[in-house]
C-alpha positions as CSV (number, residue, x, y, z in Angstrom):
1,M,0.0,0.1,0.1
2,I,1.3,3.4,-1.1
3,R,2.0,5.8,1.8
4,F,0.6,9.4,1.8
5,E,4.2,10.8,1.8
6,E,5.3,8.4,-0.8
7,K,2.4,9.3,-3.0
8,F,2.8,13.1,-3.0
9,G,6.9,12.5,-2.9
10,L,7.3,13.7,0.9
11,S,9.4,11.8,3.4
12,F,10.4,12.2,7.2
13,S,13.1,10.9,8.6
14,S,13.3,10.1,12.0
15,H,15.7,12.6,12.5
16,G,13.6,15.4,11.2
17,N,15.3,15.3,7.6
18,Y,12.6,16.9,5.0
19,G,13.8,14.6,1.5
20,D,17.0,15.9,0.8
21,E,17.3,19.0,2.3
22,K,18.0,19.7,6.0
23,D,16.1,21.8,8.6
24,D,16.8,21.7,12.0
25,D,13.4,23.6,12.7
26,F,11.7,20.8,14.5
27,S,8.5,23.3,14.7
28,T,8.5,23.0,10.9
29,Q,8.1,19.5,11.2
30,L,5.6,19.2,13.2
31,R,3.4,21.5,11.4
32,L,3.8,19.8,7.9
33,R,3.2,16.7,9.7
34,R,-0.1,17.9,11.3
35,I,-1.0,19.2,7.8
36,V,-0.6,15.3,6.4
37,N,-2.5,13.6,9.0
38,M,-5.4,16.0,8.4
39,A,-5.3,15.2,4.8
40,V,-5.1,11.4,5.4
41,S,-8.4,12.0,7.6
42,R,-10.3,14.0,5.2
43,K,-9.8,12.0,2.2
44,R,-11.7,9.2,2.5
45,S,-14.0,9.3,-0.7
46,N,-16.7,7.5,-1.4
47,G,-19.0,8.5,-4.1
48,S,-19.4,11.9,-4.7
49,G,-19.0,12.7,-1.5
50,S,-16.1,12.1,1.2
51,I,-16.5,10.7,4.9
52,Y,-14.3,11.5,7.4
53,K,-14.1,11.5,11.1
54,R,-13.3,14.0,13.6
55,G,-13.5,12.6,17.5
56,D,-16.1,9.9,17.8
57,N,-18.6,10.9,14.9
58,F,-18.6,10.4,11.2
59,Y,-19.1,13.3,8.8
60,L,-19.9,14.0,5.1
61,Q,-18.7,16.3,2.5
62,Y,-20.5,16.6,-0.2
63,M,-21.1,19.0,-3.4
64,Q,-24.1,21.1,-3.5
65,K,-26.0,21.7,-7.1
66,D,-24.8,25.2,-7.3
67,G,-21.0,24.1,-6.7
68,K,-20.7,24.4,-3.0
69,R,-19.8,22.0,-0.4
70,K,-21.4,21.1,2.7
71,N,-20.6,19.2,6.0
72,I,-23.6,17.2,7.4
73,T,-23.1,14.9,10.5
74,L,-24.2,11.2,9.8
75,K,-26.8,9.8,12.3
76,N,-28.5,6.7,12.2
77,S,-32.8,6.0,11.9
78,Q,-33.2,7.1,15.4
79,G,-31.3,10.1,15.2
80,N,-28.3,9.4,17.0
81,H,-24.4,9.7,15.7
82,I,-22.5,7.1,13.7
83,R,-19.7,6.2,15.3
84,E,-18.9,3.4,13.3
85,R,-17.0,3.5,9.7
86,R,-19.6,0.6,7.9
87,E,-22.5,2.1,9.4
88,A,-21.2,5.6,8.6
89,E,-20.7,4.2,4.4
90,E,-24.4,3.2,4.8
91,A,-25.6,6.2,5.7
92,A,-24.0,8.6,3.6
93,R,-24.7,5.7,0.3
94,K,-28.1,6.4,1.2
95,F,-28.0,10.3,1.3
96,L,-25.8,10.3,-1.5
97,Q,-28.7,8.4,-3.4
98,E,-31.9,10.6,-2.2
99,Q,-29.8,13.6,-3.2
100,Q,-29.2,12.3,-6.8
101,Q,-32.8,11.2,-7.2
102,L,-34.2,14.4,-5.6
103,K,-31.7,15.8,-8.4
104,E,-33.1,14.5,-11.4
105,I,-36.9,15.2,-10.6
106,E,-35.4,19.1,-10.4
107,T,-33.5,18.3,-13.7
108,R,-37.0,17.1,-15.0
109,E,-39.1,19.9,-13.3
110,E,-36.6,22.3,-15.3
111,Y,-36.9,20.8,-18.2
112,L,-40.5,20.9,-18.4
113,A,-40.9,24.4,-17.5
114,E,-38.7,25.3,-19.9
115,L,-40.4,23.4,-22.4
116,K,-43.9,25.1,-21.4
117,V,-42.2,28.2,-21.4
118,V,-41.1,27.7,-25.0
119,R,-44.5,26.0,-26.5
120,K,-46.2,29.1,-24.8
121,L,-44.1,31.1,-26.6
122,K,-44.1,29.5,-29.9
123,A,-48.4,29.8,-29.1
124,R,-48.2,33.1,-28.7
125,L,-46.4,33.8,-32.1
126,L,-48.6,31.6,-34.0
127,I,-52.2,32.2,-32.9
128,T,-53.1,34.8,-34.6
129,L,-56.5,37.5,-34.5
130,D,-57.3,35.5,-38.2
131,N,-56.7,32.0,-37.1
132,A,-57.8,32.5,-33.4
133,F,-61.5,31.7,-33.8
134,D,-61.0,28.0,-36.0
135,L,-58.3,26.8,-33.3
136,A,-60.9,27.8,-30.4
137,Q,-63.6,25.9,-32.2
138,A,-60.8,22.7,-32.4
139,K,-60.9,22.7,-28.7
140,P,-63.2,20.4,-27.1
141,H,-66.9,21.8,-26.3
142,S,-69.6,20.8,-24.6
143,R,-71.9,20.5,-27.3
144,E,-71.7,20.4,-31.2
145,T,-72.6,23.6,-32.6
146,S,-74.7,24.0,-36.0
147,N,-73.3,25.3,-39.1
148,R,-75.2,28.3,-39.2
149,V,-74.3,29.7,-35.7
150,L,-70.9,29.1,-36.3
151,V,-71.1,31.4,-39.8
152,V,-72.7,34.1,-37.3
153,S,-70.5,33.8,-34.8
154,R,-67.4,34.0,-36.9
155,G,-68.9,37.2,-38.3
156,Y,-69.1,38.5,-34.4
157,W,-65.3,37.5,-34.1
158,F,-63.9,39.1,-37.2
159,D,-66.1,42.5,-36.4
160,F,-63.4,42.2,-33.5
161,V,-60.6,41.7,-35.2
162,N,-61.2,44.5,-37.7
163,F,-61.8,46.8,-35.0
164,V,-58.3,46.0,-33.2
165,K,-56.7,46.0,-36.6
166,S,-57.9,49.2,-37.6
167,N,-57.1,51.0,-34.7
168,Y,-54.4,49.1,-33.0
169,Q,-52.5,47.4,-35.9
170,L,-52.6,44.1,-33.4
171,R,-51.8,40.9,-35.2
172,T,-51.6,38.1,-32.8
173,L,-53.8,37.4,-29.6
174,D,-51.6,37.7,-27.2
175,E,-51.6,41.6,-28.1
176,V,-55.3,42.0,-27.0
177,E,-55.6,43.8,-23.8
178,R,-58.5,45.0,-21.3
179,M,-58.1,48.8,-23.1
180,H,-59.2,47.1,-26.4
181,A,-61.6,45.2,-25.4
182,D,-63.6,47.7,-23.5
183,A,-63.1,50.2,-26.3
184,Y,-64.6,47.8,-29.1
185,I,-67.4,46.8,-26.5
186,A,-68.1,50.5,-26.2
187,Y,-68.0,51.3,-29.7
188,I,-70.6,48.5,-30.7
189,R,-73.0,49.6,-27.9
190,K,-72.7,53.4,-29.1
191,Y,-72.8,52.8,-32.7
192,G,-73.1,49.5,-33.8
193,R,-71.0,46.9,-35.7
194,W,-67.7,48.1,-36.9
195,N,-68.0,46.3,-40.4
196,K,-71.0,48.3,-41.9
197,T,-70.5,46.4,-45.4
198,I,-72.7,43.6,-46.3
199,S,-71.7,41.3,-49.0
200,Y,-73.9,38.8,-50.7
201,D,-72.2,35.2,-52.1
202,P,-73.6,34.1,-55.4
203,N,-72.6,30.9,-54.0
204,T,-75.1,31.0,-51.2
205,C,-78.0,33.7,-52.5
206,P,-78.1,31.7,-56.3
207,K,-81.5,33.4,-57.1
208,R,-80.3,36.8,-56.2
209,K,-80.2,38.8,-59.8
210,V,-77.7,41.7,-58.6
211,F,-74.9,41.2,-56.4
212,K,-73.6,44.1,-54.5
213,D,-72.8,45.1,-51.0
214,Y,-74.3,47.8,-49.1
215,E,-73.7,50.1,-46.0
216,R,-75.7,48.1,-42.9
217,G,-75.9,51.1,-39.7
218,G,-78.1,51.6,-36.7
219,L,-77.7,50.5,-33.3
220,L,-78.0,46.6,-32.3
221,S,-80.3,45.3,-29.7
222,H,-78.8,44.2,-26.0
223,T,-79.2,40.9,-27.3
224,T,-77.2,40.9,-30.1
225,L,-74.6,43.0,-28.4
226,N,-74.6,40.2,-25.5
227,R,-73.7,37.7,-28.0
228,Y,-70.9,40.4,-29.8
229,H,-69.4,39.8,-26.2
230,S,-70.0,36.3,-25.7
231,V,-68.2,35.4,-28.5
232,C,-65.2,37.2,-28.0
233,K,-64.8,36.2,-24.3
234,S,-65.0,32.1,-25.4
235,V,-62.4,32.4,-28.2
236,F,-60.2,34.0,-25.6
237,S,-61.3,31.5,-22.7
238,F,-60.5,28.1,-24.9
239,L,-57.3,29.7,-26.1
240,L,-55.8,31.6,-23.2
241,P,-54.4,28.2,-21.4
242,D,-52.1,28.0,-24.8
243,L,-50.9,31.5,-23.7
244,G,-50.0,31.0,-20.3
245,G,-53.1,31.5,-18.9
246,E,-53.6,35.4,-18.7
247,E,-56.4,37.3,-17.8
248,N,-59.3,37.0,-20.3
249,P,-59.5,40.9,-21.7
250,F,-63.4,40.4,-22.0
251,A,-64.3,38.9,-18.8
252,H,-64.6,42.0,-16.7
253,I,-67.0,43.6,-18.8
254,P,-70.5,43.2,-17.7
255,P,-73.2,42.0,-20.4
256,L,-76.0,44.2,-20.6
257,K,-79.6,43.3,-18.7
258,L,-82.1,42.1,-20.7
259,E,-85.7,41.4,-19.4
260,P,-86.9,37.8,-20.9
261,V,-89.1,37.9,-23.7
262,K,-91.0,34.8,-23.7
263,R,-92.4,33.4,-26.2
264,K,-96.2,32.7,-26.2
265,I,-98.4,30.0,-27.3
266,F,-101.2,30.2,-29.7
267,T,-105.1,30.2,-28.8
268,E,-107.6,27.7,-29.4
269,E,-109.0,30.5,-31.5
270,E,-105.7,31.3,-33.3
271,L,-105.1,27.9,-34.0
272,E,-108.6,27.4,-35.9
273,I,-107.8,30.4,-38.1
274,I,-104.1,29.2,-38.8
275,F,-105.4,25.7,-40.0
276,K,-108.3,26.8,-41.6
277,N,-106.9,27.8,-44.9
278,P,-102.9,27.7,-44.8
279,P,-101.3,27.8,-47.8
280,K,-100.3,25.2,-49.8
281,L,-96.3,25.3,-49.7
282,L,-96.7,25.8,-45.9
283,A,-99.8,23.6,-44.9
284,G,-97.4,20.7,-44.1
285,P,-94.6,22.1,-42.0
286,L,-97.1,23.8,-40.2
287,F,-98.9,20.6,-39.4
288,V,-96.0,18.8,-38.5
289,G,-95.1,21.7,-36.1
290,R,-98.5,22.0,-34.6
291,Y,-98.4,17.9,-33.5
292,T,-94.7,16.8,-33.1
293,G,-93.1,20.6,-31.4
294,L,-90.2,20.0,-33.7
295,R,-87.9,23.2,-34.8
296,L,-88.4,24.7,-38.0
297,G,-85.0,23.5,-39.0
298,D,-86.1,19.8,-38.7
299,V,-89.1,19.8,-39.7
300,L,-88.0,21.2,-43.5
301,A,-85.5,18.9,-43.5
302,L,-87.5,16.1,-42.3
303,K,-86.9,13.0,-44.5
304,W,-89.1,9.7,-45.4
305,E,-86.4,7.4,-43.6
306,Y,-86.9,9.3,-40.0
307,F,-90.5,7.5,-39.8
308,E,-90.5,4.2,-38.4
309,G,-90.7,1.3,-40.7
310,I,-90.9,3.5,-43.9
311,T,-86.6,3.1,-45.3
312,G,-86.7,0.9,-48.4
313,Y,-90.7,1.1,-49.1
314,R,-91.9,3.5,-51.4
315,G,-95.2,2.1,-52.4
316,A,-98.1,3.6,-54.1
317,I,-100.5,2.9,-51.0
318,A,-99.6,5.2,-47.9
319,P,-98.8,3.6,-44.9
320,D,-100.6,4.4,-41.6
321,F,-98.5,6.4,-39.8
322,T,-100.2,6.6,-36.5
323,G,-97.6,5.7,-33.6
324,R,-94.5,5.5,-36.0
325,E,-91.8,6.8,-34.1
326,I,-90.1,9.8,-35.8
327,S,-86.1,9.5,-34.7
328,L,-83.8,12.1,-36.1
329,I,-80.9,14.4,-35.0
330,A,-81.9,17.9,-34.2
331,Q,-79.8,20.3,-36.0
332,K,-79.3,23.1,-32.9
333,T,-78.7,20.6,-30.5
334,K,-77.2,17.8,-32.2
335,T,-79.5,15.7,-29.6
336,Q,-81.6,12.6,-30.4
337,V,-85.3,13.4,-31.1
338,H,-87.6,10.1,-31.1
339,I,-91.4,11.3,-31.1
340,P,-94.5,9.1,-31.9
341,V,-97.0,10.2,-34.5
342,F,-100.0,11.0,-33.1
343,P,-103.4,11.0,-35.1
344,E,-104.3,14.2,-35.6
345,L,-101.0,14.1,-38.7
346,N,-101.6,10.9,-40.2
347,K,-104.2,11.9,-42.9
348,V,-101.7,14.8,-43.4
349,L,-98.4,12.5,-43.9
350,Q,-100.7,10.0,-46.0
351,K,-101.8,13.1,-48.0
352,Q,-97.7,14.3,-48.6
353,W,-96.9,10.8,-48.9
354,K,-98.7,10.8,-52.1
355,Q,-97.1,13.3,-53.8
356,T,-93.2,12.9,-52.6
357,R,-92.9,9.6,-51.4
358,R,-90.7,9.2,-54.2
359,G,-88.1,11.8,-52.9
360,E,-86.1,12.1,-50.2
361,Y,-87.6,14.6,-48.3
362,V,-91.1,15.2,-47.0
363,F,-91.3,18.6,-48.0
364,P,-89.2,18.8,-50.9
365,E,-89.9,22.9,-52.0
366,M,-89.2,23.9,-48.4
367,A,-86.4,21.5,-48.2
368,E,-84.6,23.4,-50.9
369,L,-84.8,26.7,-49.5
370,H,-83.5,25.6,-46.4
371,L,-80.5,23.7,-48.0
372,Q,-79.9,27.2,-50.0
373,K,-79.9,29.4,-46.4
374,R,-82.7,31.0,-47.6
375,Y,-83.9,31.4,-43.8
376,T,-84.8,34.9,-43.9
377,K,-86.9,34.1,-46.9
378,I,-88.7,31.1,-45.0
379,N,-89.5,33.1,-42.1
380,N,-91.1,35.9,-43.4
381,M,-93.4,33.9,-45.3
382,I,-94.3,32.1,-42.3
383,Q,-94.6,35.2,-40.2
384,N,-96.5,36.9,-43.5
385,Y,-99.0,34.2,-42.7
386,L,-99.2,34.6,-39.2
387,I,-99.8,38.3,-39.4
388,S,-102.2,37.9,-42.0
389,C,-104.3,35.5,-39.7
390,G,-104.8,38.5,-37.4
391,I,-102.2,37.4,-35.2
392,T,-100.1,39.8,-33.7
393,T,-96.2,38.4,-33.7
394,R,-94.3,41.1,-32.9
395,I,-94.4,43.7,-29.8
396,E,-92.4,46.5,-28.0
397,V,-90.2,45.7,-25.5
398,E,-88.9,48.9,-23.1
399,G,-85.2,48.9,-23.7
400,R,-85.3,46.9,-27.1
401,A,-84.2,48.9,-30.2
402,R,-86.2,46.3,-32.3
403,K,-89.9,45.0,-31.8
404,Q,-89.5,41.1,-30.2
405,T,-90.8,38.2,-31.7
406,V,-93.3,36.9,-29.1
407,K,-95.6,34.7,-31.9
408,G,-93.8,32.9,-34.7
409,F,-93.6,28.9,-35.8
410,H,-91.6,28.0,-32.7
411,S,-94.5,29.2,-30.8
412,F,-95.7,25.8,-32.3
413,R,-93.3,24.1,-29.7
414,H,-94.5,25.8,-26.6
415,T,-98.1,25.4,-27.7
416,F,-97.3,21.5,-27.9
417,S,-95.5,21.0,-24.9
418,Y,-98.0,23.1,-22.8
419,E,-100.9,20.8,-24.3
420,A,-98.6,17.5,-23.6
421,E,-98.3,18.5,-20.0
422,Q,-102.1,19.6,-19.6
423,K,-102.7,16.2,-20.9
424,G,-100.9,14.6,-18.1
425,V,-97.8,13.3,-20.1
426,P,-94.8,13.2,-18.0
427,A,-92.3,15.7,-18.4
428,S,-89.3,13.2,-19.0
429,T,-91.5,11.9,-21.7
430,I,-91.8,15.4,-23.2
431,K,-88.0,16.1,-22.8
432,R,-87.2,13.1,-24.8
433,W,-90.3,14.2,-27.6
434,L,-88.5,17.4,-27.6
435,G,-84.7,16.5,-27.5
436,H,-84.1,18.8,-24.5
437,K,-80.7,18.2,-22.7
438,R,-81.7,19.2,-19.5
439,L,-85.1,18.6,-17.9
440,A,-85.1,22.2,-16.4
441,Q,-85.2,23.0,-20.4
442,T,-88.8,21.2,-20.5
443,Q,-90.1,22.6,-17.2
444,H,-89.2,26.2,-18.6
445,Y,-91.7,25.5,-21.3
446,Q,-94.3,24.8,-18.8
447,D,-94.7,28.5,-17.3
448,H,-97.3,28.6,-19.9
449,A,-99.7,26.0,-18.2
450,N,-99.1,28.1,-14.8
451,K,-100.1,31.5,-16.7
452,Q,-103.3,29.6,-18.2
453,A,-104.3,28.4,-15.0
454,S,-104.0,31.8,-13.4
455,M,-106.2,33.0,-15.5
456,E,-109.0,30.1,-15.1
457,G,-108.3,30.7,-11.8
458,L,-109.3,34.1,-12.0
459,K,-112.3,33.5,-14.2
460,L,-113.5,31.0,-11.1
461,I,-112.9,33.8,-8.6
462,M,-114.6,36.6,-10.5
463,Q,-117.7,34.3,-11.1
464,N,-118.2,33.8,-7.6
465,S,-117.4,36.9,-5.8
466,L,-120.2,39.2,-7.2
467,P,-122.1,41.7,-4.3
468,A,-125.3,41.2,-3.7
469,T,-127.5,44.4,-4.5
470,S,-131.1,44.8,-5.8
471,E,-130.4,47.6,-7.7
472,P,-130.2,46.9,-11.5
473,I,-127.0,47.7,-12.9
474,S,-125.2,47.7,-16.7
475,G,-123.0,45.0,-17.6
476,Y,-120.2,47.9,-17.3
477,S,-121.1,48.7,-13.8
478,L,-121.4,45.0,-13.2
479,R,-117.8,43.9,-14.5
480,K,-116.2,46.8,-12.3
481,E,-118.3,46.2,-9.0
482,R,-116.9,42.4,-9.1
483,L,-113.7,43.1,-9.7
484,L,-113.7,46.0,-6.9
485,H,-115.5,43.8,-4.6
486,L,-112.7,41.3,-5.3
487,I,-109.8,43.5,-4.8
488,Q,-111.0,44.8,-1.3
489,N,-111.7,40.8,-0.1
490,A,-108.9,39.4,-2.0
491,S,-106.2,37.3,-0.1
492,E,-102.5,38.0,-0.9
493,T,-102.3,34.9,-3.4
494,T,-105.4,36.6,-5.2
495,L,-103.6,39.6,-5.1
496,A,-100.4,38.5,-6.8
497,I,-102.6,37.1,-9.5
498,L,-104.3,39.9,-9.9
499,E,-101.3,41.9,-10.3
500,T,-99.4,39.3,-12.9
501,L,-102.1,39.9,-15.6
502,I,-102.5,43.5,-15.1
503,D,-98.6,43.8,-15.6
504,N,-99.2,41.5,-18.8
505,L,-102.0,44.3,-20.3
506,P,-100.7,45.9,-23.5
507,D,-100.1,49.8,-23.0
508,N,-102.6,51.1,-25.9
509,L,-105.4,50.3,-24.3
510,P,-108.6,52.4,-24.8
511,E,-109.7,54.6,-21.6
512,A,-112.9,54.0,-19.5
513,N,-114.8,56.9,-21.1
514,Q,-114.1,55.7,-24.9
515,T,-116.1,52.8,-24.6
516,Q,-118.6,51.0,-22.6
517,E,-117.3,47.7,-23.9
518,S,-114.0,47.6,-22.2
519,S,-113.2,44.4,-20.8
520,A,-112.5,43.4,-17.4
521,G,-108.7,43.8,-17.7
522,H,-109.2,47.7,-19.3
523,L,-111.3,48.7,-16.3
524,V,-108.6,47.0,-13.8
525,N,-105.9,48.8,-15.7
526,G,-108.1,52.3,-15.2
527,M,-108.3,51.9,-11.2
528,N,-105.8,52.8,-8.8
529,I,-104.7,49.3,-7.2
530,S,-102.9,49.2,-4.4
531,K,-101.4,46.0,-3.5
532,N,-101.3,46.8,0.2
533,V,-105.7,46.2,0.2
534,S,-106.0,43.9,2.9
């Protein structure tokens, strides 16, 4: 075994000589020997660390991540100082192994963190304002969006894109800040959309003779403004994780508050007028909407193959459709719809069978308009017919720039749901028929039943509330006395019903002195009614 002195070219004589030189300074020899002894005690290598003993205890010196040396006292599992070399070497080995594992973990985390930063930097360069909408749509959504909604939403997004490009020269999504979102929303709320030029595409409007651009100005309704806001906010919500999870610049902007304008159901009188002599082109779709509750788009795209047991059959003898189930995927929500054919619809379908059984669609002419995306023309045809029947389809609503539609083809869906509920059909079954995802959607349609029940209840209350009198009174006075007596003796529940009815009365009713044939609702509206009447 090579001695330490020989390894480093040192030798000590018993006479105190150092190498070939003579040194009579004994203190110098002692100092050199002390240095050698210290070196021997420290240079006990073990892996990347060194074990040494000082006194009765063993220590470990190792290199830290930052390059600095660190000394620790070696202890056993009970926390006692180690005094045996083998035990010290085993403890040092375990400690250094743990340190190496931690180092590997830290190295891995650093790599992932750096990779994440690189990916975010790459995303910031690659996610531009022009491709952001498509990238957001490629993300997983809770439900599939129809092509029609996508086209409209894309237009909303690029209205914002053109605004920030024109005013701030922005190019990528990460450049958009709160100030840009604030400026855009403030602009469209005050002046309307930024892109005022509307262009018609000959491919989507093939029957239009002249294709030209025109300027569309005017204010937007609160509903439309909230949709612009929602689309922009949605794009950022889907893509912000790719950009590093920064703040959504549209999140802090509150949407405009809107009083909900609910669809109204058709009355029995209105339904009788509608189906008395409908236009030939509309008759079939109107009947299907009335007795299935399907949305307009699903009715127009209805195919014979959707009817149970019809696939492959095109015989001249019309089948009995009663009880056969219509199965399709709703265009709007992409949910399955299953609804039986009711007897009232059977004759209409049998008549239509004789005319269009050889084709794919039940109503081919209307289906063609639908496939050509002539939505405005189709809606105008239906709304104009309802108006010709004397039905009020739109009303003015405070805070809205345009009149709001309360009755249209979609009202058949509400009417169907209301009548099914009135006949005792369970809500879960109605949900399946209408293709709703949540039962709450179906229950929302049942509000019509509550309103109708209130009306019927009021009639019963008024019939039993006539005060006893021996004086002859006119019809006008009789109605007035009934209402006055009712209000004076009404319970809180009755007053709540009356208040709801009064709130729903139109504002343009004639005054009491203009006609003696005013309705009971007119008289109530003309009186000073207080909710605090006991």
